[in-house]
C-alpha angles and dihedrals in degrees: 000000000000116000122177091347095307119112115220121201097180120070094218093055092046091048093050090049092049091053090048091051090050092053090049092054110052091162126116091222114096112251121198107241106167143288142287129190093341095315124110112227129222125186127203141159115251101218095190096054094029100230140096123269134192126210119211102210121206124122084324134021120251116199122220120187109222127214134189098271114094096209093037089058090054091048090053090051091049091049091051090051089048091057093060099084091052092048089049091053092047090050092050090051092049089049093051090047090050092049090049091050090049093053090049092050090050090055093046090053091057094055118089119249106273094214100043096120092047091048090051092049094049093046091052090048091049091050092050091049092049091052091050091049093049094049092056093050122081125201099262115186113192114214117188104225097163122089122242112283098220087106099229137098116242115264116259115228122232109271099195096079122122122241 
C-alpha cells in the first residue's frame, strides 16, 4: 500500500498511517491519499454517518467504511476487493438477460397486433355510441335567476371610512 508517496509492506504500519491520514483530513470532500492493488484511494469524512470512509477508485468507486482499528480497516478494504469478481459475474448475467430481453422485444415488435380487428370494432362501436349520446343532449345552460335563500339582505359596510 502506498500512502502519501510512502510504500508500506507491513499491514500494521499501513493501517496506522491510514488512521493518521484520516485524522488529518476532517473534510467531507474526498482527498487522494495513495494506492493499493491497482486502485487509487480517496479518504473522506461521512458527515451523515459520522465516520471516515475510503473510496477505491478504478473505473468505478467502491466505498469502504473505516473504523478505529488499523488492521480491521485493511481487512475491510480486502473484503471489498474480494467482492469484485462476484459483482462482475452478476453484471455479466444482468447484461446477458438484458440482451435476451432486447432480442425478444425486437421480435415482438415485428408481430402484428393480435387484437387489431377487435380494437377496430370496439372503436367503431364507441364512436357510434358517442354520436348517439351527443344527439340526445341539448346544450343546456343553467342560469341561476333565484336569489339566495339565506333570507337576509347582505350587510352594508360602513361608508364613513377615510381612504
